[in-house]
The first five atom37 places (N, CA, C, CB, O) and aatype in JSON, in Angstrom:
{
  "aatype": [12, 1, 11, 17, 10, 16, 2, 16, 18, 18, 15, 13, 14, 19, 5, 10, 10, 19, 10, 8, 10, 1, 7, 2, 10, 19, 10, 9, 0, 10, 17, 19, 13, 10, 19, 19, 10, 19, 15, 3, 7, 9, 7, 15, 11, 18, 7, 9, 11, 18, 10, 13, 10, 15, 14, 6, 18, 10, 7, 6, 19, 7, 13, 17, 15, 13, 13, 13, 10, 7, 10, 0, 13, 7, 0, 12, 19, 12, 15, 17, 2, 10, 16, 16, 18, 10, 9, 15, 0, 8, 18, 13, 14, 13, 10, 0, 16, 10, 0, 1, 14, 13, 16, 11, 13, 15, 9, 2, 2, 10, 10, 19, 14, 19, 7, 13, 16, 19, 10, 10, 10, 16, 10],
  "atom_mask": [
    [1, 1, 1, 1, 1],
    [1, 1, 1, 1, 1],
    [1, 1, 1, 1, 1],
    [1, 1, 1, 1, 1],
    [1, 1, 1, 1, 1],
    [1, 1, 1, 1, 1],
    [1, 1, 1, 1, 1],
    [1, 1, 1, 1, 1],
    [1, 1, 1, 1, 1],
    [1, 1, 1, 1, 1],
    [1, 1, 1, 1, 1],
    [1, 1, 1, 1, 1],
    [1, 1, 1, 1, 1],
    [1, 1, 1, 1, 1],
    [1, 1, 1, 1, 1],
    [1, 1, 1, 1, 1],
    [1, 1, 1, 1, 1],
    [1, 1, 1, 1, 1],
    [1, 1, 1, 1, 1],
    [1, 1, 1, 1, 1],
    [1, 1, 1, 1, 1],
    [1, 1, 1, 1, 1],
    [1, 1, 1, 0, 1],
    [1, 1, 1, 1, 1],
    [1, 1, 1, 1, 1],
    [1, 1, 1, 1, 1],
    [1, 1, 1, 1, 1],
    [1, 1, 1, 1, 1],
    [1, 1, 1, 1, 1],
    [1, 1, 1, 1, 1],
    [1, 1, 1, 1, 1],
    [1, 1, 1, 1, 1],
    [1, 1, 1, 1, 1],
    [1, 1, 1, 1, 1],
    [1, 1, 1, 1, 1],
    [1, 1, 1, 1, 1],
    [1, 1, 1, 1, 1],
    [1, 1, 1, 1, 1],
    [1, 1, 1, 1, 1],
    [1, 1, 1, 1, 1],
    [1, 1, 1, 0, 1],
    [1, 1, 1, 1, 1],
    [1, 1, 1, 0, 1],
    [1, 1, 1, 1, 1],
    [1, 1, 1, 1, 1],
    [1, 1, 1, 1, 1],
    [1, 1, 1, 0, 1],
    [1, 1, 1, 1, 1],
    [1, 1, 1, 1, 1],
    [1, 1, 1, 1, 1],
    [1, 1, 1, 1, 1],
    [1, 1, 1, 1, 1],
    [1, 1, 1, 1, 1],
    [1, 1, 1, 1, 1],
    [1, 1, 1, 1, 1],
    [1, 1, 1, 1, 1],
    [1, 1, 1, 1, 1],
    [1, 1, 1, 1, 1],
    [1, 1, 1, 0, 1],
    [1, 1, 1, 1, 1],
    [1, 1, 1, 1, 1],
    [1, 1, 1, 0, 1],
    [1, 1, 1, 1, 1],
    [1, 1, 1, 1, 1],
    [1, 1, 1, 1, 1],
    [1, 1, 1, 1, 1],
    [1, 1, 1, 1, 1],
    [1, 1, 1, 1, 1],
    [1, 1, 1, 1, 1],
    [1, 1, 1, 0, 1],
    [1, 1, 1, 1, 1],
    [1, 1, 1, 1, 1],
    [1, 1, 1, 1, 1],
    [1, 1, 1, 0, 1],
    [1, 1, 1, 1, 1],
    [1, 1, 1, 1, 1],
    [1, 1, 1, 1, 1],
    [1, 1, 1, 1, 1],
    [1, 1, 1, 1, 1],
    [1, 1, 1, 1, 1],
    [1, 1, 1, 1, 1],
    [1, 1, 1, 1, 1],
    [1, 1, 1, 1, 1],
    [1, 1, 1, 1, 1],
    [1, 1, 1, 1, 1],
    [1, 1, 1, 1, 1],
    [1, 1, 1, 1, 1],
    [1, 1, 1, 1, 1],
    [1, 1, 1, 1, 1],
    [1, 1, 1, 1, 1],
    [1, 1, 1, 1, 1],
    [1, 1, 1, 1, 1],
    [1, 1, 1, 1, 1],
    [1, 1, 1, 1, 1],
    [1, 1, 1, 1, 1],
    [1, 1, 1, 1, 1],
    [1, 1, 1, 1, 1],
    [1, 1, 1, 1, 1],
    [1, 1, 1, 1, 1],
    [1, 1, 1, 1, 1],
    [1, 1, 1, 1, 1],
    [1, 1, 1, 1, 1],
    [1, 1, 1, 1, 1],
    [1, 1, 1, 1, 1],
    [1, 1, 1, 1, 1],
    [1, 1, 1, 1, 1],
    [1, 1, 1, 1, 1],
    [1, 1, 1, 1, 1],
    [1, 1, 1, 1, 1],
    [1, 1, 1, 1, 1],
    [1, 1, 1, 1, 1],
    [1, 1, 1, 1, 1],
    [1, 1, 1, 1, 1],
    [1, 1, 1, 1, 1],
    [1, 1, 1, 0, 1],
    [1, 1, 1, 1, 1],
    [1, 1, 1, 1, 1],
    [1, 1, 1, 1, 1],
    [1, 1, 1, 1, 1],
    [1, 1, 1, 1, 1],
    [1, 1, 1, 1, 1],
    [1, 1, 1, 1, 1],
    [1, 1, 1, 1, 1]
  ],
  "atom_positions": [
    [[-15.55, -15.58, -20.58], [-14.29, -15.42, -19.87], [-13.57, -14.16, -20.34], [-13.4, -16.66, -20.06], [-13.0, -13.42, -19.53]],
    [[-13.6, -13.92, -21.64], [-12.93, -12.75, -22.19], [-13.59, -11.46, -21.7], [-12.94, -12.79, -23.73], [-12.9, -10.48, -21.4]],
    [[-14.92, -11.47, -21.61], [-15.62, -10.29, -21.12], [-15.28, -10.05, -19.65], [-17.14, -10.45, -21.3], [-15.12, -8.9, -19.23]],
    [[-15.17, -11.11, -18.88], [-14.82, -10.96, -17.46], [-13.43, -10.36, -17.31], [-14.89, -12.33, -16.74], [-13.22, -9.49, -16.47]],
    [[-12.46, -10.83, -18.13], [-11.11, -10.27, -18.08], [-11.09, -8.8, -18.51], [-10.18, -11.09, -18.98], [-10.37, -7.99, -17.93]],
    [[-11.87, -8.47, -19.53], [-11.95, -7.09, -19.97], [-12.55, -6.2, -18.89], [-12.76, -6.98, -21.26], [-12.05, -5.12, -18.61]],
    [[-13.64, -6.68, -18.27], [-14.26, -5.91, -17.2], [-13.33, -5.75, -16.0], [-15.56, -6.57, -16.76], [-13.3, -4.7, -15.37]],
    [[-12.58, -6.79, -15.7], [-11.63, -6.71, -14.58], [-10.52, -5.72, -14.9], [-11.04, -8.09, -14.27], [-10.13, -4.93, -14.04]],
    [[-10.0, -5.76, -16.12], [-8.92, -4.85, -16.49], [-9.38, -3.39, -16.43], [-8.41, -5.18, -17.9], [-8.61, -2.52, -16.01]],
    [[-10.61, -3.12, -16.85], [-11.1, -1.75, -16.86], [-11.79, -1.35, -15.56], [-12.05, -1.57, -18.01], [-12.42, -0.29, -15.51]],
    [[-11.69, -2.16, -14.54], [-12.24, -1.76, -13.24], [-11.36, -0.68, -12.62], [-12.36, -2.99, -12.28], [-10.18, -0.56, -12.95]],
    [[-11.95, 0.1, -11.73], [-11.24, 1.25, -11.17], [-9.99, 0.87, -10.38], [-12.17, 2.03, -10.28], [-8.96, 1.52, -10.56]],
    [[-10.02, -0.16, -9.51], [-8.78, -0.49, -8.79], [-7.64, -0.94, -9.7], [-9.06, -1.59, -7.79], [-6.48, -0.58, -9.47]],
    [[-7.95, -1.7, -10.72], [-6.9, -2.16, -11.64], [-6.37, -1.0, -12.46], [-7.43, -3.28, -12.56], [-5.17, -0.92, -12.73]],
    [[-7.25, -0.09, -12.87], [-6.79, 1.08, -13.61], [-5.92, 1.99, -12.75], [-7.99, 1.86, -14.15], [-4.97, 2.59, -13.25]],
    [[-6.24, 2.08, -11.46], [-5.37, 2.84, -10.56], [-3.99, 2.19, -10.45], [-6.01, 2.95, -9.17], [-2.97, 2.88, -10.47]],
    [[-3.97, 0.88, -10.35], [-2.68, 0.18, -10.27], [-1.87, 0.38, -11.54], [-2.91, -1.32, -10.02], [-0.66, 0.61, -11.48]],
    [[-2.51, 0.29, -12.69], [-1.82, 0.51, -13.97], [-1.29, 1.94, -14.04], [-2.77, 0.22, -15.16], [-0.18, 2.17, -14.52]],
    [[-2.09, 2.9, -13.58], [-1.65, 4.29, -13.58], [-0.45, 4.49, -12.67], [-2.79, 5.2, -13.15], [0.47, 5.23, -13.01]],
    [[-0.44, 3.83, -11.51], [0.7, 3.93, -10.61], [1.95, 3.31, -11.24], [0.39, 3.24, -9.27], [3.04, 3.86, -11.12]],
    [[1.78, 2.19, -11.89], [2.93, 1.53, -12.52], [3.47, 2.33, -13.7], [2.54, 0.13, -12.98], [4.65, 2.24, -14.03]],
    [[2.61, 3.12, -14.33], [3.05, 3.94, -15.45], [3.68, 5.25, -15.01], [1.89, 4.23, -16.35], [4.68, 5.69, -15.59]],
    [[3.1, 5.89, -13.99], [3.53, 7.25, -13.7], [4.11, 7.51, -12.33], [0.0, 0.0, 0.0], [4.84, 8.5, -12.17]],
    [[3.83, 6.69, -11.36], [4.28, 6.96, -9.99], [5.31, 5.94, -9.56], [3.09, 6.96, -9.03], [5.13, 5.25, -8.55]],
    [[6.38, 5.83, -10.3], [7.37, 4.79, -10.02], [8.11, 5.03, -8.71], [8.35, 4.71, -11.15], [8.57, 4.07, -8.09]],
    [[8.25, 6.26, -8.3], [8.93, 6.53, -7.03], [8.09, 6.01, -5.87], [9.21, 8.05, -6.86], [8.62, 5.43, -4.92]],
    [[6.79, 6.22, -5.95], [5.91, 5.71, -4.89], [5.86, 4.19, -4.9], [4.49, 6.28, -5.06], [5.85, 3.56, -3.84]],
    [[5.83, 3.59, -6.07], [5.85, 2.13, -6.16], [7.19, 1.6, -5.66], [5.58, 1.67, -7.61], [7.25, 0.54, -5.04]],
    [[8.27, 2.33, -5.93], [9.6, 1.9, -5.47], [9.66, 1.86, -3.94], [10.69, 2.84, -6.01], [10.36, 1.03, -3.37]],
    [[8.93, 2.74, -3.28], [8.87, 2.71, -1.83], [8.23, 1.42, -1.33], [8.1, 3.93, -1.3], [8.71, 0.81, -0.37]],
    [[7.14, 1.01, -1.98], [6.49, -0.25, -1.59], [7.38, -1.44, -1.93], [5.14, -0.4, -2.29], [7.44, -2.41, -1.16]],
    [[8.08, -1.38, -3.07], [8.99, -2.47, -3.44], [10.12, -2.56, -2.43], [9.56, -2.25, -4.86], [10.54, -3.67, -2.06]],
    [[10.63, -1.42, -1.96], [11.67, -1.43, -0.94], [11.17, -2.08, 0.35], [12.15, 0.01, -0.66], [11.9, -2.85, 0.98]],
    [[9.95, -1.77, 0.74], [9.38, -2.41, 1.94], [9.21, -3.91, 1.75], [8.04, -1.78, 2.29], [9.46, -4.69, 2.67]],
    [[8.79, -4.32, 0.56], [8.65, -5.76, 0.27], [10.0, -6.45, 0.34], [8.0, -5.98, -1.11], [10.11, -7.55, 0.88]],
    [[11.03, -5.82, -0.21], [12.37, -6.41, -0.17], [12.87, -6.5, 1.27], [13.36, -5.58, -1.03], [13.52, -7.48, 1.63]],
    [[12.59, -5.49, 2.09], [12.97, -5.55, 3.5], [12.28, -6.7, 4.22], [12.65, -4.23, 4.19], [12.91, -7.44, 4.98]],
    [[10.98, -6.83, 4.0], [10.2, -7.85, 4.7], [10.54, -9.25, 4.22], [8.72, -7.59, 4.53], [10.49, -10.2, 5.0]],
    [[10.87, -9.39, 2.94], [11.16, -10.72, 2.4], [12.62, -11.11, 2.55], [10.78, -10.77, 0.94], [13.07, -12.07, 1.93]],
    [[13.37, -10.4, 3.37], [14.76, -10.72, 3.68], [15.71, -10.52, 2.51], [14.85, -12.14, 4.16], [16.76, -11.15, 2.45]],
    [[15.36, -9.64, 1.57], [16.26, -9.37, 0.46], [17.38, -8.42, 0.84], [0.0, 0.0, 0.0], [18.5, -8.55, 0.34]],
    [[17.1, -7.49, 1.72], [18.09, -6.53, 2.21], [18.11, -6.62, 3.73], [17.76, -5.06, 1.72], [17.06, -6.73, 4.37]],
    [[19.27, -6.57, 4.29], [19.4, -6.54, 5.74], [19.14, -7.86, 6.43], [0.0, 0.0, 0.0], [18.73, -7.88, 7.59]],
    [[19.37, -8.95, 5.73], [19.08, -10.26, 6.33], [20.01, -10.57, 7.5], [19.19, -11.36, 5.28], [19.6, -11.22, 8.45]],
    [[21.26, -10.1, 7.43], [22.15, -10.42, 8.54], [21.94, -9.48, 9.73], [23.6, -10.34, 8.08], [22.5, -9.72, 10.8]],
    [[21.15, -8.43, 9.55], [20.83, -7.55, 10.66], [19.46, -7.86, 11.27], [20.87, -6.11, 10.2], [19.11, -7.31, 12.32]],
    [[18.69, -8.71, 10.64], [17.39, -9.1, 11.18], [16.3, -8.06, 11.0], [0.0, 0.0, 0.0], [15.41, -7.95, 11.83]],
    [[16.37, -7.31, 9.92], [15.38, -6.26, 9.68], [13.99, -6.87, 9.49], [15.76, -5.42, 8.46], [12.99, -6.26, 9.88]],
    [[13.93, -8.04, 8.9], [12.64, -8.71, 8.7], [11.92, -8.91, 10.04], [12.84, -10.06, 8.0], [10.71, -8.77, 10.12]],
    [[12.68, -9.24, 11.06], [12.07, -9.53, 12.35], [11.61, -8.27, 13.08], [13.05, -10.29, 13.22], [10.82, -8.35, 14.01]],
    [[12.1, -7.11, 12.67], [11.59, -5.87, 13.24], [10.16, -5.6, 12.78], [12.49, -4.71, 12.85], [9.42, -4.9, 13.47]],
    [[9.78, -6.14, 11.63], [8.4, -6.02, 11.19], [7.52, -7.1, 11.82], [8.32, -6.11, 9.66], [6.35, -6.85, 12.12]],
    [[8.08, -8.28, 12.02], [7.29, -9.4, 12.54], [7.11, -9.35, 14.05], [7.92, -10.71, 12.15], [6.04, -9.68, 14.56]],
    [[8.15, -8.95, 14.77], [8.04, -8.8, 16.23], [8.83, -7.56, 16.65], [8.56, -10.08, 16.98], [9.98, -7.67, 17.06]],
    [[8.19, -6.4, 16.54], [8.91, -5.16, 16.84], [9.21, -5.01, 18.33], [8.1, -3.97, 16.36], [8.48, -5.53, 19.17]],
    [[10.27, -4.32, 18.62], [10.65, -4.08, 20.01], [10.48, -2.61, 20.33], [12.11, -4.52, 20.27], [10.76, -1.74, 19.5]],
    [[10.02, -2.34, 21.54], [9.95, -0.98, 22.06], [10.4, -1.04, 23.51], [8.51, -0.38, 21.92], [9.83, -1.77, 24.31]],
    [[11.41, -0.28, 23.83], [12.01, -0.28, 25.16], [12.48, -1.68, 25.58], [11.03, 0.26, 26.19], [12.37, -2.06, 26.74]],
    [[13.0, -2.42, 24.6], [13.59, -3.71, 24.9], [12.63, -4.87, 25.03], [0.0, 0.0, 0.0], [13.06, -5.97, 25.37]],
    [[11.35, -4.67, 24.78], [10.41, -5.79, 24.87], [9.38, -5.72, 23.75], [9.7, -5.79, 26.24], [9.06, -4.66, 23.22]],
    [[8.87, -6.91, 23.4], [7.83, -7.02, 22.4], [6.51, -7.06, 23.14], [8.03, -8.29, 21.49], [6.28, -7.93, 23.98]],
    [[5.65, -6.14, 22.82], [4.38, -6.07, 23.53], [3.38, -5.2, 22.79], [0.0, 0.0, 0.0], [3.51, -4.94, 21.59]],
    [[2.38, -4.75, 23.54], [1.31, -3.96, 22.96], [1.84, -2.68, 22.32], [0.28, -3.61, 24.02], [1.49, -2.37, 21.18]],
    [[2.69, -1.95, 23.03], [3.14, -0.65, 22.54], [4.0, -0.78, 21.29], [3.92, 0.06, 23.62], [3.95, 0.1, 20.42]],
    [[4.77, -1.82, 21.18], [5.59, -1.97, 19.98], [4.72, -2.23, 18.75], [6.6, -3.13, 20.16], [4.96, -1.66, 17.68]],
    [[3.71, -3.07, 18.9], [2.79, -3.31, 17.78], [1.91, -2.09, 17.52], [1.92, -4.54, 18.05], [1.53, -1.82, 16.38]],
    [[1.59, -1.34, 18.58], [0.8, -0.13, 18.43], [1.55, 0.89, 17.57], [0.47, 0.48, 19.8], [0.97, 1.48, 16.65]],
    [[2.82, 1.09, 17.87], [3.6, 2.06, 17.1], [3.86, 1.58, 15.67], [4.93, 2.34, 17.8], [3.9, 2.4, 14.75]],
    [[4.03, 0.29, 15.48], [4.19, -0.24, 14.13], [2.9, -0.04, 13.33], [4.56, -1.74, 14.17], [2.95, 0.36, 12.17]],
    [[1.76, -0.31, 13.95], [0.48, -0.09, 13.28], [0.21, 1.37, 13.0], [0.0, 0.0, 0.0], [-0.34, 1.72, 11.95]],
    [[0.6, 2.23, 13.93], [0.45, 3.67, 13.73], [1.29, 4.14, 12.55], [0.85, 4.43, 15.0], [0.83, 4.94, 11.73]],
    [[2.51, 3.65, 12.46], [3.39, 4.03, 11.35], [2.87, 3.49, 10.02], [4.82, 3.51, 11.6], [2.92, 4.17, 9.0]],
    [[2.36, 2.25, 10.04], [1.82, 1.68, 8.8], [0.55, 2.42, 8.38], [1.53, 0.18, 8.98], [0.34, 2.65, 7.19]],
    [[-0.29, 2.77, 9.34], [-1.49, 3.55, 9.02], [-1.16, 4.91, 8.44], [0.0, 0.0, 0.0], [-1.81, 5.37, 7.5]],
    [[-0.14, 5.56, 9.0], [0.3, 6.85, 8.45], [0.85, 6.69, 7.04], [1.36, 7.49, 9.36], [0.64, 7.54, 6.18]],
    [[1.55, 5.59, 6.81], [2.1, 5.32, 5.48], [0.97, 5.11, 4.46], [3.02, 4.07, 5.51], [1.02, 5.65, 3.36]],
    [[-0.05, 4.34, 4.85], [-1.17, 4.08, 3.94], [-1.95, 5.37, 3.67], [-2.1, 3.0, 4.52], [-2.34, 5.62, 2.53]],
    [[-2.17, 6.17, 4.7], [-2.9, 7.42, 4.49], [-2.1, 8.4, 3.62], [-3.22, 8.07, 5.84], [-2.67, 9.09, 2.78]],
    [[-0.79, 8.46, 3.83], [0.01, 9.34, 2.97], [0.06, 8.81, 1.54], [1.44, 9.47, 3.54], [0.1, 9.6, 0.59]],
    [[0.05, 7.49, 1.37], [-0.03, 6.88, 0.04], [-1.32, 7.3, -0.64], [0.06, 5.33, 0.13], [-1.31, 7.73, -1.8]],
    [[-2.45, 7.16, 0.06], [-3.74, 7.51, -0.53], [-3.84, 9.0, -0.83], [-4.87, 7.09, 0.4], [-4.32, 9.38, -1.9]],
    [[-3.4, 9.83, 0.08], [-3.48, 11.28, -0.14], [-2.57, 11.72, -1.28], [-3.1, 12.03, 1.15], [-2.98, 12.53, -2.12]],
    [[-1.37, 11.21, -1.33], [-0.44, 11.59, -2.39], [-0.94, 11.14, -3.75], [0.94, 10.99, -2.12], [-0.91, 11.9, -4.72]],
    [[-1.4, 9.9, -3.84], [-1.87, 9.41, -5.14], [-3.17, 10.1, -5.55], [-2.07, 7.9, -5.1], [-3.42, 10.27, -6.74]],
    [[-3.99, 10.48, -4.58], [-5.21, 11.23, -4.91], [-4.86, 12.6, -5.49], [-6.11, 11.39, -3.67], [-5.43, 13.02, -6.49]],
    [[-3.92, 13.27, -4.86], [-3.53, 14.6, -5.35], [-2.84, 14.53, -6.71], [-2.61, 15.28, -4.35], [-3.0, 15.43, -7.54]],
    [[-2.08, 13.47, -6.93], [-1.34, 13.35, -8.19], [-2.22, 12.88, -9.34], [-0.17, 12.39, -8.02], [-2.08, 13.36, -10.47]],
    [[-3.13, 11.95, -9.08], [-3.79, 11.28, -10.21], [-5.31, 11.37, -10.21], [-3.41, 9.87, -10.23], [-5.94, 10.67, -11.02]],
    [[-5.93, 12.16, -9.37], [-7.4, 12.24, -9.39], [-7.92, 12.92, -10.65], [-7.9, 12.99, -8.16], [-9.04, 12.65, -11.07]],
    [[-7.12, 13.78, -11.25], [-7.6, 14.47, -12.45], [-7.74, 13.53, -13.66], [-6.65, 15.61, -12.8], [-8.38, 13.9, -14.64]],
    [[-7.17, 12.34, -13.59], [-7.36, 11.36, -14.66], [-8.74, 10.72, -14.61], [-6.29, 10.28, -14.58], [-9.17, 10.09, -15.57]],
    [[-9.43, 10.87, -13.5], [-10.74, 10.24, -13.31], [-11.77, 11.32, -12.98], [-10.68, 9.17, -12.18], [-12.07, 11.54, -11.81]],
    [[-12.3, 12.0, -14.0], [-13.21, 13.12, -13.74], [-14.54, 12.69, -13.11], [-13.49, 13.85, -15.03], [-15.24, 13.53, -12.54]],
    [[-14.9, 11.42, -13.19], [-16.16, 10.98, -12.59], [-16.12, 11.07, -11.07], [-16.47, 9.56, -13.02], [-17.17, 11.04, -10.43]],
    [[-14.94, 11.17, -10.48], [-14.84, 11.29, -9.03], [-15.52, 12.56, -8.52], [-13.38, 11.28, -8.59], [-16.0, 12.58, -7.38]],
    [[-15.56, 13.6, -9.34], [-16.18, 14.86, -8.92], [-17.69, 14.72, -8.75], [-15.88, 15.95, -9.93], [-18.31, 15.53, -8.07]],
    [[-18.28, 13.72, -9.36], [-19.73, 13.54, -9.26], [-20.13, 12.69, -8.07], [-20.26, 12.92, -10.53], [-21.32, 12.59, -7.77]],
    [[-19.18, 12.08, -7.4], [-19.48, 11.17, -6.3], [-19.53, 11.91, -4.97], [-18.45, 10.06, -6.23], [-18.9, 12.95, -4.79]],
    [[-20.3, 11.36, -4.05], [-20.25, 11.84, -2.67], [-19.03, 11.21, -2.02], [-21.57, 11.48, -1.89], [-18.77, 10.02, -2.19]],
    [[-18.28, 12.0, -1.28], [-17.05, 11.56, -0.61], [-16.06, 10.93, -1.6], [-17.4, 10.54, 0.5], [-15.74, 9.75, -1.49]],
    [[-15.57, 11.7, -2.55], [-14.69, 11.13, -3.58], [-13.37, 10.6, -3.03], [-14.41, 12.16, -4.64], [-12.86, 9.59, -3.53]],
    [[-12.79, 11.26, -2.02], [-11.52, 10.78, -1.48], [-11.69, 9.42, -0.81], [-10.95, 11.79, -0.48], [-10.81, 8.56, -0.92]],
    [[-12.79, 9.22, -0.12], [-13.04, 7.93, 0.53], [-13.16, 6.81, -0.5], [-14.32, 7.99, 1.39], [-12.58, 5.74, -0.33]],
    [[-13.9, 7.06, -1.55], [-14.08, 6.04, -2.59], [-12.77, 5.79, -3.34], [-15.18, 6.45, -3.57], [-12.47, 4.65, -3.71]],
    [[-12.01, 6.84, -3.57], [-10.7, 6.68, -4.19], [-9.79, 5.85, -3.3], [-10.07, 8.06, -4.49], [-9.08, 4.96, -3.78]],
    [[-9.79, 6.15, -2.01], [-8.91, 5.44, -1.08], [-9.26, 3.96, -0.98], [-8.98, 6.07, 0.3], [-8.36, 3.12, -0.92]],
    [[-10.53, 3.64, -0.97], [-10.94, 2.24, -0.91], [-10.47, 1.49, -2.16], [-12.47, 2.12, -0.76], [-9.99, 0.36, -2.07]],
    [[-10.61, 2.12, -3.31], [-10.18, 1.49, -4.55], [-8.66, 1.5, -4.72], [-10.82, 2.17, -5.73], [-8.13, 0.74, -5.53]],
    [[-7.97, 2.35, -3.97], [-6.53, 2.48, -4.08], [-5.78, 1.58, -3.1], [-6.12, 3.92, -3.86], [-4.56, 1.66, -3.0]],
    [[-6.48, 0.74, -2.38], [-5.86, -0.09, -1.36], [-5.25, -1.38, -1.9], [-6.86, -0.43, -0.31], [-4.84, -2.23, -1.11]],
    [[-5.18, -1.54, -3.2], [-4.65, -2.78, -3.77], [-3.18, -2.99, -3.39], [-4.79, -2.75, -5.29], [-2.81, -4.11, -3.03]],
    [[-2.38, -1.98, -3.45], [-0.95, -2.1, -3.12], [-0.74, -2.28, -1.61], [-0.18, -0.87, -3.61], [-0.02, -3.2, -1.22]],
    [[-1.34, -1.45, -0.74], [-1.15, -1.67, 0.7], [-1.69, -3.01, 1.2], [-1.79, -0.56, 1.47], [-1.09, -3.63, 2.07]],
    [[-2.81, -3.45, 0.67], [-3.36, -4.75, 1.09], [-2.45, -5.87, 0.6], [-4.8, -4.94, 0.55], [-2.25, -6.86, 1.31]],
    [[-1.91, -5.74, -0.6], [-0.95, -6.73, -1.09], [0.27, -6.82, -0.21], [0.0, 0.0, 0.0], [0.77, -7.92, 0.07]],
    [[0.78, -5.67, 0.24], [1.92, -5.67, 1.16], [1.54, -6.31, 2.49], [2.43, -4.24, 1.38], [2.32, -7.07, 3.06]],
    [[0.36, -6.01, 2.99], [-0.08, -6.58, 4.27], [-0.24, -8.09, 4.17], [-1.41, -5.95, 4.7], [0.15, -8.81, 5.09]],
    [[-0.8, -8.57, 3.08], [-0.94, -10.02, 2.89], [0.44, -10.68, 2.82], [-1.75, -10.33, 1.6], [0.65, -11.74, 3.4]],
    [[1.36, -10.05, 2.11], [2.72, -10.59, 2.05], [3.36, -10.62, 3.43], [3.58, -9.77, 1.09], [4.02, -11.59, 3.79]],
    [[3.17, -9.56, 4.2], [3.74, -9.49, 5.54], [3.16, -10.56, 6.45], [3.51, -8.11, 6.14], [3.88, -11.16, 7.25]],
    [[1.87, -10.8, 6.33], [1.22, -11.78, 7.21], [1.51, -13.22, 6.79], [-0.26, -11.55, 7.22], [1.39, -14.13, 7.62]],
    [[1.87, -13.44, 5.54], [2.14, -14.81, 5.1], [3.6, -15.22, 5.27], [1.75, -14.97, 3.66], [3.92, -16.4, 5.12]],
    [[4.48, -14.3, 5.58], [5.88, -14.66, 5.77], [6.12, -15.26, 7.12], [6.77, -13.45, 5.59], [7.25, -15.62, 7.45]]
  ]
}
């Protein structure tokens, strides 16, 4: 059990998360702000939570409203991956030996966005 915990702690996704918590607090604060918005911590009397759950576009909830919400979330995730890659890739020199290093970094860096998505879908 101890070896499994050690291996999990030293895995690349967990090390990326630890690095973000240590050095990229502004970026993590952005995700925390989104979590607080979605969990009704801020703006509860304005219904901001419901803008994430059933977005409106031109006065109706439909395909285009969810399309634009998904487009915005996809842009947010891509900017998260690109920014964190540019800021912290030099801490992981083994990335230079891999084929498609940004893709592999992005897949391992999805712990925070997937956590936000799971939280959003469970509310």
